[in-house]
Each structure stands twice: as structure tokens, then as C-alpha cells.
C-alpha positions in Angstrom: -14.0 -31.4 24.5 -12.0 -28.2 23.8 -13.7 -24.9 24.8 -14.8 -22.7 21.9 -12.2 -20.2 20.9 -12.8 -16.6 21.9 -12.0 -15.2 18.4 -12.9 -11.6 19.2 -10.2 -11.5 21.9 -7.8 -13.2 19.5 -8.5 -10.6 16.8 -7.9 -7.8 19.2 -4.6 -9.4 20.3 -3.6 -9.8 16.6 -4.0 -6.1 15.9 -2.2 -5.2 19.2 0.8 -7.5 18.2 0.9 -6.1 14.7 0.9 -2.5 15.9 3.5 -3.3 18.5 5.8 -4.7 15.9 4.9 -2.3 13.1 8.4 -0.6 13.0 10.3 -3.9 13.0 8.0 -5.3 10.3 8.4 -2.2 8.2 12.1 -2.5 8.3 12.1 -6.3 7.7 9.7 -6.1 4.7 10.6 -2.8 3.0 13.4 -4.1 0.8 11.3 -7.1 -0.4 8.4 -4.8 -1.0 10.4 -2.4 -3.1 12.0 -5.3 -5.1 8.7 -7.0 -5.8 7.1 -3.7 -6.9 10.0 -2.9 -9.2 10.0 -6.4 -10.7 6.2 -6.2 -11.1 6.3 -2.8 -12.8 9.1 -3.9 -15.2 7.6 -7.2 -16.0 4.1 -5.9 -16.5 5.5 -3.2 -18.8 7.4 -5.8 -20.8 4.6 -8.4 -21.1 1.6 -6.0 -21.3 -1.9 -6.9 -20.1 -3.0 -10.5 -19.9 -5.1 -11.4 -22.9 -7.9 -13.7 -21.9 -9.3 -16.2 -24.5 -12.4 -15.2 -26.4 -15.7 -16.8 -25.1 -16.1 -18.8 -28.3 -12.5 -20.0 -28.6 -11.8 -23.6 -29.4 -11.2 -25.3 -26.0 -9.0 -27.9 -27.7 -6.6 -25.3 -28.9 -5.6 -24.4 -25.3 -2.6 -22.2 -24.6 -1.7 -19.8 -21.8 -3.0 -16.3 -22.5 -0.4 -13.8 -23.5 1.3 -12.5 -20.4 0.0 -15.2 -18.1 3.3 -16.9 -17.8 5.0 -13.8 -16.5 2.2 -13.1 -14.1 2.5 -16.7 -12.7 6.2 -16.1 -12.1 5.5 -12.8 -10.3 2.9 -14.5 -8.1 5.2 -17.3 -7.2 7.9 -14.8 -6.2 5.4 -12.9 -4.1 4.2 -16.1 -2.4 7.8 -16.9 -1.5 8.3 -13.4 0.1 5.0 -13.7 1.9 6.0 -17.2 3.2 9.3 -15.7 4.6 7.4 -12.9 6.3 4.9 -15.4 7.8 7.6 -17.7 9.1 9.3 -14.8 10.9 6.0 -13.7 12.5 5.1 -17.3 13.5 8.4 -17.6 15.3 8.2 -14.1 16.8 4.8 -14.8 18.3 5.3 -18.5 19.4 9.1 -18.5 20.2 9.4 -14.8 21.1 12.2 -14.4 18.5 12.9 -10.9 17.3 11.7 -10.0 13.9 14.9 -10.0 11.7 16.1 -6.8 10.1 15.4 -8.4 6.7 13.2 -11.5 6.6 15.3 -14.3 5.1 14.3 -16.5 2.2 15.7 -19.9 3.1 14.8 -23.6 3.2 12.3 -23.1 6.0 10.4 -20.4 4.0 10.5 -22.6 0.9 9.0 -25.5 2.9 6.4 -23.1 4.3 5.5 -21.9 0.8 5.0 -25.4 -0.4 2.8 -26.2 2.6 0.9 -23.0 1.9 0.4 -24.1 -1.7 -0.9 -27.4 -0.5 -3.4 -25.7 1.8 -4.6 -23.5 -1.0 -5.0 -26.4 -3.4 -7.1 -28.3 -0.8 -9.2 -25.2 -0.3 -10.0 -25.2 -4.0 -11.9 -28.5 -3.8 -15.1 -27.0 -2.3 -14.8 -24.1 -4.7 -15.0 -26.6 -7.7 -18.1 -28.2 -6.2 -19.8 -24.8 -5.6 -19.0 -23.6 -9.1 -20.4 -26.8 -10.6 -23.6 -26.6 -8.6 -24.0 -22.9 -9.5 -23.5 -23.6 -13.2 -26.0 -26.4 -13.1 -28.6 -24.3 -11.2 -28.0 -21.1 -13.1 -27.8 -22.6 -16.5 -24.2 -21.5 -17.1 -22.8 -18.2 -18.0 -21.2 -15.3 -16.1 -24.3 -14.8 -13.9 -23.8 -18.3 -12.5 -20.2 -17.7 -11.7 -21.1 -14.4 -10.0 -23.6 -16.3 -7.9 -20.9 -18.7 -6.8 -18.3 -16.0 -5.9 -19.2 -15.3 -2.3 -19.9 -18.9 -1.3 -16.6 -20.0 -2.9 -14.6 -17.4 -1.1 -16.2 -18.4 2.3 -15.7 -22.1 1.6 -12.1 -21.5 0.6 -11.3 -19.5 3.7 -13.1 -22.1 5.9 -10.8 -24.9 4.6 -7.7 -22.7 5.1 -8.8 -22.1 8.7 -9.4 -25.8 9.3 -6.0 -26.7 7.9 -4.0 -23.7 9.4 -2.2 -25.7 12.1 0.1 -27.0 9.4 1.5 -23.6 8.8 2.8 -22.5 12.3 4.0 -26.1 12.8 6.1 -25.8 9.6 7.5 -22.5 10.7 8.6 -24.2 14.0 10.1 -27.2 12.1 7.5 -29.5 13.5 5.9 -32.4 11.6 2.2 -32.4 10.9 -0.3 -33.8 8.4 -3.5 -32.4 6.8 -5.6 -35.0 8.7 -4.1 -34.0 12.0 -4.7 -30.3 11.3 -8.3 -31.0 10.3 -8.8 -33.1 13.5 -7.2 -30.4 15.7 -9.7 -27.7 14.5 -12.7 -29.9 14.8 -15.8 -28.0 16.1 -13.8 -24.7 15.7 -14.1 -24.2 12.0 -16.8 -21.6 11.8 -15.4 -19.7 14.8 -12.0 -19.6 13.1 -13.7 -18.4 9.9 -15.6 -15.7 11.7 -12.4 -14.5 13.4 -10.6 -14.4 10.0 -13.4 -12.4 8.4 -13.4 -9.9 11.3 -9.7 -9.6 11.2 -9.3 -9.1 7.4 -12.5 -7.0 6.8 -10.9 -3.6 7.6 -7.9 -4.3 5.3 -10.1 -5.5 2.5 -12.6 -2.6 2.7 -9.8 -0.1 3.1 -7.8 -1.5 0.1 -10.9 -1.7 -2.1 -11.7 2.0 -1.4 -8.1 3.0 -2.0 -7.9 1.0 -5.3 -11.1 2.7 -6.4 -9.5 6.1 -5.6 -6.2 5.4 -7.3 -7.3 2.9 -10.0 -7.9 5.4 -12.8 -7.3 8.7 -11.3 -3.6 9.0 -12.2 -3.6 7.5 -15.7 -2.0 10.7 -17.1 0.8 10.9 -14.5 3.5 8.3 -15.3 5.1 8.2 -11.9 1.7 7.5 -10.2 0.4 4.9 -12.7 1.8 2.1 -10.6 0.0 3.1 -7.4 -2.7 0.3 -7.8 0.1 -2.3 -8.0 1.7 -0.9 -4.8 -1.7 -0.9 -3.0 -2.4 -4.5 -4.0 1.0 -5.7 -3.0 0.8 -3.8 0.3 -2.6 -5.3 0.9 -1.3 -8.9 0.3 1.6 -8.2 2.7 -0.6 -6.8 5.5 -3.1 -9.7 5.2 -0.3 -12.2 5.3 1.1 -10.6 8.5 -2.3 -10.6 10.2 -3.1 -14.2 9.2 0.3 -15.4 10.4 -0.3 -13.7 13.8 -3.9 -15.0 13.9 -2.9 -18.6 13.1 -0.1 -18.5 15.6 -2.4 -17.4 18.4 -5.1 -19.9 17.5 -2.5 -22.7 17.0 -1.2 -22.0 20.5 -4.7 -22.2 22.0 -5.6 -25.3 20.1 -2.3 -27.0 21.2 -2.9 -26.4 24.9 -3.9 -29.6 26.8 -7.6 -29.9 27.5 -8.7 -29.3 31.1 -10.1 -32.2 33.1 -13.8 -32.7 32.9 -14.3 -31.8 36.6 -12.7 -28.4 36.3 -14.5 -27.5 33.0 -17.9 -28.4 34.5 -17.6 -26.0 37.4 
């Protein structure tokens, strides 16, 4: 049986690796960050805010809310960039490759993005179950959805952690299935979840405080009105970098051959 992962040590190593490569990562991601931000600002200015349907709207007359199509395209473009960054970091940690001066978007990053989408879709399955249970217990309405928010987020992250071996394997051009990934992380799920929470907590707390600070404080200053978008994009980028390093380190430990029973019992 594999020894429990020392997630606290892995989290410390994640931050050490990120800080050690911070200059290379800044250079590799800066152009994509600027391009995504520019496209986001221009697109949002053209399509305006997303108009959500009214609570009493006819469900049979379904149509995408105004602006939702453009938002989906923006998120897909961002996901492709985040996939390219993640691939570069997986290969930097696991193969000791240098971080490229500009992370490339190529066939490998597209395959990674598709695998990442598959993992996210799988992680939505327990969310659906939790929401249905919350709606049945709470009698429906917004209060029931709020009740399901935190359990849904934890369940989603737990499934992502259980399936994460697919991602570094894809970055290394290795084959792997969802069932193999699930089996490889057996008995490690909650430790992996705990490590991911500890790892991402400073970023989530810091970005939330920063968004509260810049969210409405610069409404009258045109050049600063896009600061919330920049903060949100930077947060997504930083979280993707941390998770790529974290999943690389845990994948390497989970891939190591188990020690013989005689040596582990000593």
C-alpha cells in the first residue's frame, strides 16, 4: 500500500519552485496575459454585460443570454492559454526542461486543454447530485443553491485531484485513462484535496481582497476600470501555475514504485 502523501511538504516545494521560476514565468506568460486582457476588454465593451434570464421566464423559450456567447469564446481562449502554461510547467518540473521564452500553443497544449475539459466535466457530476439534494431539502430557491455552494466546490476539487494524473501524463505525451488515474490516487484523495486547498488559499484570499478593493473604487477613472478583469485573469494564471506544479510533484510521487513490505514495516 502506498504511503500517505506528505502534502504540506509538497505545498512548500510548490511555492519554492514557483518563486524560483518567477522571472522565466513572467516572461513566458506576459504576452499572452496582455493579449487576453486586451481581447477581454474589447469584447466586453462590444457585447456589454451578460443579461441573465428573468426568474419567471418560460423555460421552453431557451436562448443564450445576451453576451454569453462572447463570454464563452473568451473563456475557451483563456483555457487554451492556461493549458499551454500548464504543459510548460509540467515538463519543466518533470523533465527539467527550461520554461520557454513564450509558452507555445500547439497540438500538445490543445490535447491538454481537451483532457482538462474532460476532467472538469467529470468533476461536475457530484455537483449536480449535491445541488439536487440541496434543492430537495431546502425547498428550492436561491437559499438552497447557496447551501450547496461550498460542498459543490469541495466535491469538484476532490474529483479533479483524484483524476489529476491524466494531466501531467498528457503533458509528457503518455497515455492514460480516467479509470487508471482514479485508481492511482486511491486512498490519497482527501490528502490531495487538503494540499490543493492549502496551496490555493493564499491566492484566493488575496485576490478576493484585491477585487473588493478595486471592484468599484475606480469607476470614474476610465484607464483603471479594467483592473478587476486584470486581477481575475492574473488569479486564474497563478492558480493554474500552482496546480500544474502541485500535480507534477504528486504525480511523480504516485508514480514511484512501492517499497517492499519488509522495508515499509521497519
